[in-house]
C-alpha positions as CSV (number, residue, x, y, z in Angstrom):
1,X,105.4,107.7,141.1
2,X,102.8,105.6,139.4
3,X,103.5,103.5,136.3
4,X,102.0,104.3,133.0
5,X,100.5,101.1,131.7
6,X,99.6,102.7,128.3
7,X,103.2,103.9,127.8
8,X,102.2,107.5,127.5
9,X,103.7,110.5,129.3
10,X,102.2,111.3,132.7
11,X,102.9,114.1,135.2
12,X,105.7,113.1,137.5
13,X,105.0,112.5,141.2
14,X,106.0,115.6,143.1
15,X,106.2,113.6,146.4
16,X,109.0,111.4,145.3
17,X,112.7,112.1,146.1
18,X,114.0,114.9,143.8
19,X,117.4,114.9,142.1
20,X,119.1,118.3,141.4
21,X,120.1,119.2,137.8
22,X,122.5,122.2,137.3
23,X,121.4,124.1,134.2
24,X,123.8,126.7,132.9
25,X,122.5,129.4,130.7
26,X,125.2,130.5,128.3
27,X,125.1,133.6,126.0
28,X,127.1,132.6,123.0
29,X,127.9,136.1,121.6
30,X,131.0,137.1,123.5
31,X,133.7,139.7,123.1
32,X,136.8,138.9,121.1
33,X,139.1,138.5,124.1
34,X,136.7,136.0,125.7
35,X,136.5,134.0,122.5
36,X,140.4,133.9,122.3
37,X,140.6,132.7,125.9
38,X,138.1,129.9,125.3
39,X,139.7,128.9,122.0
40,X,142.9,128.1,123.9
41,X,141.0,125.5,125.9
42,X,139.7,123.4,122.9
43,X,141.3,120.1,122.0
44,X,142.5,119.6,118.4
45,X,139.3,118.1,117.2
46,X,137.2,120.9,118.6
47,X,139.6,123.5,117.3
48,X,139.4,122.0,113.8
49,X,135.6,122.3,113.9
50,X,135.7,125.8,115.3
51,X,138.1,127.2,112.7
52,X,137.0,125.1,109.7
53,X,136.6,127.2,106.6
54,X,133.8,126.8,104.1
55,X,132.8,129.4,101.5
56,X,129.2,129.3,102.7
57,X,129.8,129.3,106.4
58,X,128.7,132.2,108.6
59,X,131.7,133.3,110.6
60,X,129.5,133.6,113.7
61,X,129.1,129.9,113.8
62,X,132.7,129.3,114.5
63,X,132.8,131.9,117.3
64,X,129.7,130.4,118.9
65,X,131.0,126.9,118.6
66,X,134.2,128.1,120.4
67,X,132.2,129.7,123.1
68,X,129.9,126.8,123.8
69,X,132.6,124.1,123.8
70,X,135.1,126.2,125.7
71,X,132.6,127.0,128.5
72,X,131.4,123.4,128.6
73,X,135.0,122.4,129.1
74,X,135.5,124.9,131.8
75,X,132.4,124.0,133.8
76,X,132.7,120.2,133.4
77,X,136.4,120.3,134.4
78,X,135.6,122.4,137.4
79,X,132.9,119.9,138.5
80,X,135.4,117.0,138.2
81,X,138.3,118.9,139.9
82,X,140.4,118.9,136.7
83,X,142.2,121.5,134.7
84,X,140.3,122.2,131.5
85,X,143.2,120.9,129.4
86,X,143.0,117.5,131.2
87,X,139.4,116.9,130.2
88,X,138.9,114.3,127.5
89,X,135.7,113.1,126.0
90,X,134.3,109.8,124.9
91,X,131.3,109.6,122.6
92,X,128.4,107.2,122.3
93,X,127.5,105.6,119.0
94,X,125.3,108.6,118.1
95,X,127.6,111.3,119.5
96,X,126.5,111.6,123.1
97,X,129.4,113.1,125.1
98,X,130.7,111.8,128.4
99,X,133.8,112.7,130.4
100,X,136.5,110.1,129.9
101,X,138.0,110.7,133.4
102,X,137.3,112.2,136.7
103,X,136.7,111.3,140.3
104,X,133.0,110.9,139.9
105,X,130.5,109.9,137.2
106,X,128.4,112.8,136.0
107,X,125.8,113.2,133.3
108,X,126.6,115.9,130.7
109,X,124.5,117.3,127.9
110,X,124.6,120.6,126.1
111,X,122.9,122.4,123.2
112,X,123.1,125.6,121.3
113,X,120.8,127.6,119.1
114,X,121.9,131.0,117.8
115,X,122.8,133.4,120.6
116,X,122.0,131.0,123.4
117,X,123.3,127.7,124.7
118,X,122.6,125.5,127.7
119,X,124.5,122.9,129.7
120,X,123.0,120.3,132.0
121,X,125.0,118.5,134.7
122,X,123.8,115.7,136.9
123,X,125.1,113.2,139.4
124,X,125.0,109.7,138.0
125,X,121.8,109.9,135.9
126,X,122.0,110.2,132.1
127,X,120.7,113.6,131.0
128,X,119.6,115.3,127.8
129,X,119.0,119.0,127.2
130,X,117.9,121.0,124.2
131,X,117.4,124.7,123.4
132,X,115.9,126.0,120.3
133,X,115.0,129.5,119.0
134,X,111.3,129.6,118.3
135,X,110.7,128.3,114.8
136,X,108.8,129.8,111.9
137,X,105.2,128.7,112.0
138,X,105.3,127.5,108.4
139,X,108.2,125.2,109.0
140,X,106.6,124.0,112.3
141,X,103.5,123.0,110.5
142,X,105.3,121.1,107.7
143,X,107.5,119.2,110.2
144,X,104.7,118.4,112.6
145,X,102.4,117.1,109.9
146,X,105.1,114.7,108.7
147,X,106.7,113.5,111.9
148,X,104.6,114.3,115.0
149,X,102.1,111.8,116.5
150,X,98.5,112.6,115.7
151,X,97.7,114.1,119.2
152,X,100.6,116.5,118.9
153,X,99.7,117.5,115.4
154,X,96.1,118.2,116.5
155,X,97.5,120.2,119.5
156,X,99.4,122.4,117.2
157,X,96.6,122.8,114.7
158,X,94.3,123.8,117.5
159,X,95.6,127.4,117.4
160,X,94.8,130.0,114.8
161,X,97.8,132.1,115.9
162,X,101.0,131.5,114.0
163,X,103.0,132.7,117.0
164,X,101.3,130.3,119.4
165,X,101.7,127.4,116.9
166,X,105.5,128.2,116.5
167,X,105.9,128.3,120.3
168,X,104.1,125.1,120.9
169,X,106.1,123.3,118.1
170,X,109.4,124.5,119.5
171,X,108.5,123.4,123.0
172,X,107.6,119.9,121.8
173,X,110.7,119.7,119.6
174,X,112.9,120.6,122.6
175,X,111.3,117.9,124.7
176,X,111.8,115.3,122.0
177,X,115.5,116.3,121.4
178,X,116.2,116.3,125.2
179,X,114.6,112.8,125.6
180,X,116.6,111.4,122.6
181,X,119.8,112.8,124.0
182,X,119.2,111.4,127.4
183,X,119.1,107.9,125.9
184,X,122.0,108.6,123.5
185,X,119.8,107.6,120.6
186,X,118.9,109.0,117.2
187,X,116.3,111.7,116.6
188,X,114.2,109.4,114.3
189,X,113.7,107.0,117.2
190,X,112.0,109.8,119.1
191,X,109.4,111.0,116.5
192,X,106.6,108.8,117.9
193,X,107.0,109.7,121.5
194,X,103.9,111.3,123.1
195,X,105.2,114.5,124.7
196,X,102.3,116.9,124.7
197,X,100.7,118.1,127.9
198,X,101.9,119.8,131.1
199,X,105.4,119.0,132.5
200,X,107.0,117.3,134.2
201,X,106.2,114.2,132.2
202,X,107.1,110.6,132.8
203,X,107.7,108.5,129.7
204,X,107.2,104.9,130.8
205,X,108.0,103.2,127.5
206,X,110.4,104.9,125.2
207,X,110.1,102.3,122.5
208,X,113.1,102.0,120.2
209,X,115.2,104.3,122.5
210,X,115.5,101.8,125.4
211,X,113.8,100.2,128.3
212,X,114.4,102.7,131.2
213,X,111.7,105.3,131.9
214,X,112.4,109.0,131.4
215,X,111.3,112.2,133.2
216,X,111.1,115.4,131.0
217,X,110.5,119.0,132.1
218,X,110.5,122.3,130.3
219,X,113.4,124.7,131.3
220,X,112.9,128.4,131.6
221,X,115.3,130.3,129.4
222,X,115.5,134.0,128.3
223,X,114.5,135.6,125.0
224,X,112.8,133.9,122.0
225,X,114.0,130.4,123.0
226,X,112.5,127.3,124.5
227,X,114.4,124.5,126.3
228,X,113.8,121.1,127.9
229,X,115.7,118.7,130.2
230,X,115.2,114.9,130.4
231,X,116.7,112.4,132.8
232,X,116.6,108.6,132.7
233,X,115.0,106.9,135.6
234,X,111.8,107.2,137.7
235,X,112.8,110.0,140.1
236,X,111.7,113.6,139.4
237,X,114.3,116.3,139.4
238,X,114.6,120.1,140.0
239,X,116.6,122.6,138.1
240,X,119.2,124.8,139.7
241,X,119.7,127.6,137.1
242,X,123.0,129.4,136.7
243,X,123.9,132.1,134.2
244,X,127.5,132.1,132.8
245,X,129.3,135.4,132.7
246,X,132.6,136.3,131.0
247,X,133.9,137.3,134.4
248,X,134.1,133.6,135.2
249,X,136.9,133.2,132.7
250,X,139.3,134.9,135.1
251,X,137.6,134.0,138.4
252,X,137.5,130.2,138.0
253,X,140.3,128.2,139.6
254,X,141.3,124.6,138.9
255,X,143.4,121.9,140.5
256,X,146.6,121.2,138.6
């Protein structure tokens, strides 16, 4: 893979060794019995967030939170050879999760947007993933004009179609969020990153986020959503896609 002396994002070198990333696609609208099973897996802090009551809160948010965090707990525990109740998390200064125990070091990142969530698991490399429902074109234009680098704002403005503009904006937003999550940074640190163009991209200089390079790729997901995955380091990666099913609640087994 060639270095990028200008610090911009370049296509990754497909001839280099490739690391696998397991990407789980998770539908978050699940039947009541599945939600109850998953709620029983949450730790006290997760349960408090899932069942928190506010007058203005949509009840679906708590259900989807339960589904996402319960399934993440199931799949990460399985990867580590733990019972889900044994899994404990530690968090970076900006909230990046990491298993606090296990026989091996794995990278974990997850994201949810409405009826869809994604989980990325890697061996040893820090990972970030983001999924977003395609945004309204008017919101996309306002945010891009304020925060996106000039080249990206011009890329968005180059389309007269609101639908295309919204799709392009959501794609770039997912790349940015995934990159920031991989570094464990804050979103504001990623607003200046040059992330337009075909993927995979190699970001040689992440600026305020850190010193290590980063490889970013779009991730195919169903429905009106876009997603992206980012891994720290030079090596490219390939996605191994899985779709979570409610049948897995009864079919998964764990070591005690």
